N, C-alpha and C positions, 0 to 999 in steps of 0.2 A: 463661413457662410461668404468671405469677399469671393472663393475660388471657382462657386457653382456661381455667380451672377455672370464672367463671363460666359456662361454657356447663354446666357439667353437670347442668343442672337440665335438661335438654334431654335428658341421659342417662338421666336414673331410671325414668322409663316400659321401657327397653328395657332395664334391664339385666342378665336372664335372659336373653336373647338375648346379651348380653357376656361373660357368668361362660362360660356353655355356648365361645363361638367361641372363646375363648382357651383354655379347656382341647384343644378341637380343632386347637389353634395348638400349645399344647406338645405333643401326641402328633405332631407334624407333624414340632416341631423336636426332637423327640427320633428319631424315625423318617431323619429327614435327616444331619443330627448325629453320631449317634453310631450309627444303625442300619448306617448304610450301613459305614461304616470296618471293624465289628467281624466283617461276613458278610467283609468281603474278605482281610483281617486275619487272623482266627482260624478262619474257615469253610474259604475257598475257597486263600486260599495253604495250609491243614497239609495242603487234600487234593492239590495239585499236589505238596506235600514229600515225602508220603506213598504217592503212586502207585506204587514202584517195588520199597516194601517191602511196601507193607500192601492192599492191591489191593482194593478195596469192589464192593460188590453194585451194579447195571443201580437197582435200589429205590431205592439208600439215594443215590447220582448224582441221579438224578430231582428225589430230597425236597427235596435239596442244592439245587440248580439251581432247585429254586420259592422259594425263598428269594427270592431277586432279587426274582420275579415281585411278590411278595407285600406284602416289604417298597413297595416302586414300587406297589401296589396300594392299600398303606395311607397312604401317604406321599397318596397323591392324594387317596381316602379323606376326614380327615383334612384335609385344605388346603381340598379343597373346600367341606366342612360352614365350616369356619373362617371362610375364604373367604367361605358365601355368610352366616352370621350379621352377618359385619362391616358385610358390604354391608346386611345389613336395616338392622340400627342408622347406622347412620352416613347413610341414608334417612330413617330416621323424625327421627334429631335434625336435617336440617336440613329435612326438611315442617314439623317446631314450628317451628324458629328463624326459618322464610319467612313461617307465621301470626301470628308472636309479635312478629317488624316490620311486618309493614302490621297490625295490632290496635291497636301501639301508635302508629304513623305516627296512623290513623283519632284517637286521643284527644290526639293532638295539637296545641298552640295555633296558630291565624298568622303567630305569630313564629316560633317554629318552621320553616315555610317559606321565611321571611325567610334564615335561615341557608345551606338544602339547595334551592339547583335541581332543577326537575322528572329534566332530561335525568339526574344526577350522582344521586339517589332509586332511579330505575329501576334507575340503571348495581349500585347498591346491593342492594338489591331480586333483582335477575336475575341479572345476571351475575356479581359476587360474591360470592354464596351459593352459584354454581353451580360456578365457580373452586375455591372452597370445599369444595364439594362429590364434586369429580376429584379434588380432593386429598387427600381426605378417606377418598374410597373408598382407592385405594393405600395410604393412610396403614394405614387401619384394617388391611386386607390381609396387611400384613406388618407393624407396628407387636409382635406378641408372635412370629410363626414365625420371623422372620429373629433373634433377639434369642438369645429358644432354641435354632436347629441351635449358631450361634457357640459357646450357654454347653453344646450335645452334644458339637461342633468338638474344644471346645476339653479338655475334659473326655479325652477319649479321645485325642488328643493331649499330654495331660498324663502320663495314665497308659501309653502308648508309650513315650515320653521316658525314663520313670524305670525301665520296666519290661528297657527297653534299652540303658537306662543313655548315653541318646543326650540330658546336660542341656543341651549347644552349640545344638542344634534350636532348644532352647526361647530359648533366648537370642538365637537370629537372628527368631524370630519377635515379641519380646515387643521387642525393639531397633525392630522394622518397624511397630509399633502406632502411635507417634508422628509416622510419616511418613504414617500413614493418616487420622489426625486432621487432621494437619497443614492439606492442601485447603479441608479444611470450617470453620478458620476465617481461610481467606487471603478465603474468598468471603464468610463471611456479610454483613459490611456493605456491600459494591456490591452483592448480590442486593437483602438487603432493600431499600435506596435505590431502585435501579429498578426493582422491584418496584411502591416506592409511588407511583414516578410516573409507567409505564405505567401506572397501574390512576387517578391523576389526568387521562393522555389518555383513557382511554376514555369518563371522565363527562362529560370535556370536548367530547369527539365527540359523546354521543349528545346536549347539553343542544343542540349545533349541529344536529345530525341537528333535534331534537323543533323547536326556533325556525322552522330551515327551510321545518318541514311545516306548520307553524300560518302564515307571514308566507307562503304560497302567495302571495296575494293583492299583495303588495309587493316581492316580491322581483319578479316582472312586470312591476309598473307602475313601480319606478324604475330596473329594470335592472340587479338585482345579484345578477344569472348568477356573472358575473365574482370578482366579489366575495367571495360565498361557497364558489367550489369551492377559489380559494385559500385560505379560511380553518380551511375542511376539510380542503384538503391539509396545512396546515402544522403541522398536530393529526397529520395520519393517520400523517404523514413523522415526527416526533415519536415516536410509540407503534412504529414500527418497532425509528427506533432504539435506544430506550428496553430493548424487547425484545432486541432484538442482544446487547446488552450484559448482557444475562441469562443468552442460550445462549451465550455469549464464555466469560461465567466456568462457568457448570452444563456446558459441554464440555470444560471441562479436566481432570473430576474424573475422568471414563470410562478416556482412556489411562494419567495417572499410577497409576489402582490396577491397574492391568491390567500395568504396567511394571515396578509395585514386586511383587505377586503372581513376576513369571516372573524378578523378580531374588532372591529370597526363594527360587525351584526351584534354580537357578543356585549359588547359594549354598550353600543343604543338600547339591548335588550332588556342589559339589568336595568338601566335609567329610564325605561320606558314602563318594566312593572312594576318598582319602586315609585313613581312618579302617575301612576294609575291611570297612564295612557288606554289608550281602547287599540281594540288589535286592529281594525281598520286603519287607525292610524297608523302604527305602528307596519303595519305590511305597507301601506302606501311610502309612508318615510323608507322601507327595506328596499322596495322598487326603486325611484327618485338613485339610494345610495348604488344600488348592481346599474343603474343608469349611467350613473356616473362614473364606477368602479371602472367599469369591462374597455369603455370606450381606453382606458388611461395607459392601461394591461398594453392597448393595439398600442400607444402612440408610443410607451416607450419603449416598445417592443419594436417599432418606426427607428425610435431613437437611435438604438444598437447598429440595424440598417447602416442610416445614417455613417454611424461613425465605420461602419469598414467601409463605404464605399470609398470613402475620404484617400485614400491610399491609392485609391483604381483611379479617382478625379484624377490627381496628384501627379501620378504616369500617365493617363491621356496628355494633360496641361502640359508635360515635359516636351511632346510631340507637337501641339499646336500652335507650342509659345516661345519656339526654335529657332533663334537669329538666325539670319542665315549667313555662312562667312564668305557666298555671293553676290550680294544683292544688287537687285536692278538699277539703272542709273533712274534718277527721278529725270532729266530732262534727254532722256536717250538720243542719240546720230541715226539720224536714217540710212542703213546701209542698203542695195541689191545685192547684185551677186560680185563675190570680191575678187579683185585682183592675186590678191595671196602673199603682198609682203610681208614678209614675216620682224618684229624688231625684238628685241628684247633691252632696257635699257635700266643700270643697276640695278636686277632685280637679288632681290634677296628671301630665301625662304625659310619654312622649319618646322619640320613636322613637332610639336610641341617644344620642347626642350630642344631636342634635334635638330642643329644645324644641316641643310639639303641643297642647298643652294645660296653661293656669294659670289653678289658683284658682278651676274650676269650680261655682259653686254655682246650681242650681237645682231646685223643685219641678213637679213636671208632674202634675195630677190624672188620676187615675184613667179614662182613656173619650174621654177630653182626643186628637182629633188635631194634631200638630205639624208645623212647616215647621223646615228649618235653614237661615236662607240666611248668603249670605257671599262672598266674593271664594278662586279657589283657594289653598287650605290654610291655608285660614281657621280648620278645627278642625271642620268638620261631622262626614266622616268618620270622622273618631276619635272623636268624640262618640256618634257610633250605633254604631262598634263596640266602646265601653265598657260603653253599655247592652246588647249584647247577650252583654256577656263574653267576648266575642274578645279580649280584651286584659284582667291588671288594673293598678288606676293605681299610680302609683310613689309617691303618697301620698295621703289621703285615704278618699273609703267613695263608690258607687256601687249603690242599695237601692232594692228593688224593694216596694213593702207593707211600707212599714220595716223588712224585710231586706235585712239587706250581700248584697251576691251571692259576696262571698267563701264566705259560710255555708251555703252553697244549694247540692244537691246539681250538677253539670252537666249531666248529663243530663233530672235535673227542669224545669231552669228553660228549658233550648234546646223543651221539650215544649211551656210557652208562646207561642214563638215564631214567626212568619215571616216572611220574609222574602224578596225581588224585587231581587236587585242588577240594576246602569245595562244586561249582559250576562249575563244568566241561561246557563246551563250543562244544554244537553238530555243525556241518556245514551242510545246509539246503542242503541232498544228502541223500544217502539212507542211513542204519543201514548198511550194508554191506560194501558201502564204510567210513564210518568213522571209522568202526572198524581196516581197511583195510589201513589206513595210517600210521600204525603206524609200519610198513613192507615194506619196496618194493617190487614187485613181489612176494607179498603175495599169494596163493594158496585157496582155499575153505576151501580145510580139515583142512587148517593153522587158519582161519577165525572163521570159527564152532568149534573149538577146544577150543578156545581162549575164545570162548560164554562163553562154556560149562563152563570153568572153574572157570569165573567168574560170576556165575548162571546169564546168561542173554539168552542162550540158547529157555530155553521153553518159553519166555513169547516173544521173538520173532519169534517164527513161530507161535503163535496166535494173531498174528498184520497182518491186513487187507491180505497184499505182502509178508507177512513174511520180509526176509533179506534184499527184495525192495523196502521196505516201507520209502518212504523219512519223515523225521524225523520232516521238518518243521525248521522258524527260531533258531537258537539257540538250538534246541531240544524242541521245546512249545509243539508238540504233546507228548512227552513219562510223562512221569512223575519224579520227583526227583530220583526216587531208582533206576530206566529205565537207566536215563541218566548216576548212578554212575556206574549200570554197567557197561553199555558201556563203558563206559571209563577205568574200572578198565581191561575191554575184552585188550584194545586198551595194557597195561599193556603187560599183559597175552601175547602177538600178539609180541610186540619185545623182552620181556623177558629177562629185562635189571642185569645186576649187582646191582645196586643203584638204591633206591626209595623212592620216593618225596611221604609222602601221609598226605596231611589236610583233616582231620578229616572227613575224605568218609560220616560216618551215624552221622554226629548233627545234621541234622534236615527230615530226617526222620522215617518213620515210623515204627515198634517193628518186623515187616516180612520184611521188605524190610530190615535193618538194621541185622535181621540176616542170609540174604543171603548174605550182603557185607563182614557181618563180616566172614565167612566162608572161603570168597574170598581172602579177606586180607591173615589171616591164613597162606594160602597155598604159597601165595607169597614169607611170611615173610620163606620159607625154602633158606637158602644157599646163603642169601642178607643183603648187609646194605640195612639199611630200615629207614627211618626217619618217626615216626608218629608226626604230632601237634594234641596231645590229648589236646579237650574240655570236655570229657568224661571220668571216668579213667576206665567205667564200657567196655569201646575199648581198653583196653591196654594192659589186662588182663594177655594174650600170648607173647611181649616184653621181650627179655632179659634182657634191661637196659633203664632205666629211667634218663633222663637229665631235671632238675633239675631250671628254670631259677627266675630270682627276677630282679625287674629294672635295666634290660641288662647285670645283670650279671648271668653266670653259679655256680650255691654255691653250688649241690653238680652232683653226678653220681654214679651211683648202682643201683640193683636190687629191689622190692618193700621192699623188707623184712631188707634188707638191711638201706633201707632209714626213713622208718616207724618209725625204731629206733633212728637212727642219726641223721635222718636232722628234725628239729623242722621246717624249713617250710613248705618241703614237708608232712609232719603231719598234718599241719594246713590244708592244701589245701586240704587235702586225708578225715578227716572229716568233714569236712564244705560242699564238694560234701556228703556224705556221713548223711549227714542232711538232707542237701534240699530233697534229694531222701528219706528220712524216713517222712518228710513233704508230698510228693507227696501222 
């Protein structure tokens, strides 16, 4: 229950509707649990008993007859209003929860996505919240009505038994109560266990399906269809098995409760017969028992749904309760447009247990373009990510213009950064909008100029609909070089003082590489730039080069300086020259 209390913040905005839903639910329960038995016992029974001695007028009989549909009408109205307002409240709670989950995910650092894969996150945001919503709708519409109906029916049963002197009937009823609770306790542990495993299976299935769609080319080229189908089928079969296990325990309850109710009526019948209880009294007791047992069955079914919901609540809570590894500062330093002086001081960093940055110390002057070179895994990408504060160092500090990045609002710092990854992602929108996202309220002239600076304007105009052409999912309707130039146009439009490029030309043809290299050379002007270099041919115009080896910065200088004094740089440079010569 404590885990559910944290969600009360989502209930606050609709407390008014919730209170009215409770009131209408209480009136519904009173009509069902107390009103119906009273009419049967005190009105209808009395009229039939007085039929031979005290005849009633037609108007009186019609008036009494109208009590029954009136009670049912009030019951229906109160039930409808209670259900509608509860539904409104639950939908509002789920709407706010989904919005909060999505909003929080946007602010989480890159480290968060190392713990949760995309398929799992998608399942939590859609399937888990939808399942909670479905169960919450059922739960919220019954949570007050059914208990109040039980209270009303039990109150009438107490009144009836004590006024008729039939305390034994009460003993029979209360003796049966533990048997109503027993099924819930029996299934609770197993239901929760299998519900958690079923949700894990759904997340795994979503991940497999997502990977399969992303790897359409690889699946067909390497003939992986059969292995993918097998992998999917195994998870699909496990979900079916876990779901059947849940259904087995859940379906035990209804027959058990019906058998218990029938047994109670049978025992009451035997007792009533041998105790000389007349039929009207027996029927009143039977009606009271029905209006008691029926809501108890519903309550037990709700408890089953509640048990199934708990694993989903825990999975959602994992997202909402995530503690960011890149927190916002308590007392942020206000910055405007930075100059771009970057400093690493005694920086150490590790991915879990793997150390990837060791005692990094360097100062890069503002406006300096730097290439990051080294073998794969030497620490180049880690250095760039720490510089953009996608991660925080385990020890040491990263500073911009002498200010520790931890003391700057993330949003303020990011507004000064531009980045082009090796494989840029375009949104399923027009070319124009994919460029315009870099600057809020950008004019057409600014977007067109950015495209021209990135050498993208000419090819864009040749597309079917020019700037209004839809690029497709992840930009699949464009070539790799075209996507890179769109990504560079974003940077030109944003015009940041600090830019990070992850070798934008490593997988492109000669023509595309030439265009992008020209664009990059333009970007270098009076900006601090980090270029993760995989090929030395792409860094010929940079001012400085940082050499990495095994997580350490081994040297820093110009090409001419390093080729003389840094043996590791010389080895890397000659190694690549020999490969080019071989080709």
